C-alpha positions as CSV (number, residue, x, y, z in Angstrom):
1,X,-166.4,11.2,-268.8
2,X,-164.9,13.7,-270.9
3,X,-165.5,17.3,-269.5
4,X,-168.6,18.8,-271.4
5,X,-170.0,15.0,-272.7
6,X,-174.0,14.2,-271.4
7,X,-174.5,11.0,-270.0
8,X,-176.8,8.4,-271.2
9,X,-180.2,8.6,-269.7
10,X,-181.1,4.8,-268.4
11,X,-184.3,3.9,-268.7
12,X,-186.5,1.5,-267.6
13,X,-189.6,-1.0,-268.9
14,X,-193.0,0.3,-267.0
15,X,-192.8,-3.3,-265.4
16,X,-189.6,-2.8,-263.9
17,X,-191.0,0.5,-262.8
18,X,-194.2,-1.2,-261.3
19,X,-192.5,-3.6,-259.2
20,X,-190.8,-0.9,-257.9
21,X,-193.7,0.5,-257.0
22,X,-195.4,-3.0,-255.9
23,X,-192.2,-3.2,-253.7
24,X,-192.5,-0.4,-251.5
25,X,-196.6,-0.7,-251.3
26,X,-195.8,-4.1,-249.9
27,X,-193.9,-2.5,-246.9
28,X,-189.7,-2.4,-247.8
29,X,-188.3,1.6,-247.8
30,X,-187.6,3.3,-250.9
31,X,-184.4,3.3,-249.7
32,X,-183.9,-0.3,-250.1
33,X,-185.5,-0.2,-253.1
34,X,-183.1,2.0,-254.3
35,X,-180.2,0.3,-253.4
36,X,-181.4,-3.5,-253.9
37,X,-182.3,-2.0,-257.5
38,X,-179.4,0.2,-258.2
39,X,-181.6,3.7,-258.5
40,X,-181.1,6.8,-256.7
41,X,-183.9,6.9,-254.2
42,X,-185.6,10.0,-256.2
43,X,-185.7,8.0,-259.1
44,X,-188.4,5.3,-256.3
45,X,-190.1,8.6,-255.0
46,X,-191.0,10.8,-258.6
47,X,-192.4,6.4,-260.0
48,X,-194.3,6.2,-257.0
49,X,-195.8,10.0,-256.9
50,X,-196.4,8.9,-260.7
51,X,-198.3,6.0,-259.8
52,X,-200.2,7.9,-257.3
53,X,-201.0,10.6,-259.4
54,X,-202.9,8.0,-262.3
55,X,-202.3,3.9,-261.1
56,X,-203.9,3.3,-264.7
57,X,-201.4,5.1,-266.7
58,X,-198.5,5.9,-264.6
59,X,-195.8,5.4,-266.8
60,X,-196.5,6.6,-270.6
61,X,-192.6,6.3,-271.6
62,X,-191.4,4.0,-273.8
63,X,-188.6,2.6,-271.6
64,X,-186.7,-0.8,-272.5
65,X,-184.9,-3.0,-270.7
66,X,-181.8,-4.8,-272.4
67,X,-182.4,-8.4,-271.6
68,X,-178.9,-8.6,-269.3
69,X,-180.6,-5.5,-266.9
70,X,-183.8,-7.9,-267.0
71,X,-182.3,-11.0,-265.7
72,X,-180.1,-8.7,-263.3
73,X,-183.8,-7.3,-261.9
74,X,-185.5,-10.2,-262.2
75,X,-182.4,-11.3,-259.5
76,X,-182.4,-9.1,-256.9
77,X,-186.1,-9.3,-257.2
78,X,-185.8,-12.4,-256.4
79,X,-183.8,-11.7,-254.0
80,X,-185.6,-8.9,-252.3
81,X,-188.5,-11.6,-251.6
82,X,-185.9,-14.3,-250.0
83,X,-184.7,-12.5,-247.8
84,X,-187.9,-10.9,-247.5
85,X,-188.9,-14.4,-246.1
86,X,-186.2,-15.8,-244.4
87,X,-186.7,-12.4,-241.8
88,X,-189.8,-13.2,-241.6
89,X,-188.8,-16.2,-240.5
90,X,-185.9,-15.3,-238.0
91,X,-188.4,-13.3,-236.6
92,X,-191.5,-16.1,-236.0
93,X,-188.7,-18.3,-235.2
94,X,-187.3,-16.1,-232.1
95,X,-190.7,-15.2,-231.0
96,X,-191.1,-19.6,-231.3
97,X,-188.2,-20.0,-228.9
98,X,-188.9,-17.5,-226.6
99,X,-192.7,-19.2,-225.6
100,X,-190.9,-22.0,-225.0
101,X,-188.5,-21.5,-222.4
């Protein structure tokens, strides 16, 4: 980036933001959601704050994702879900293995 050049600001769809907030609400830390979705932690914090302030219309902007970004987000969301399921199964397995010793 050359001196004096401005960075292009990324924008996200309302669906993307709501999904990030939903992930936080399911107990995944804001830091992990931010890292897994390739966002800065402050962005996730702001989206949660906006949602808490007005759950009916939390993100009035018109952010659009490119198709490849939408696919990456979908895949990251699916990976987070599968990873959480795997972690839950590991804990259950450890619990039941301990029970049978």
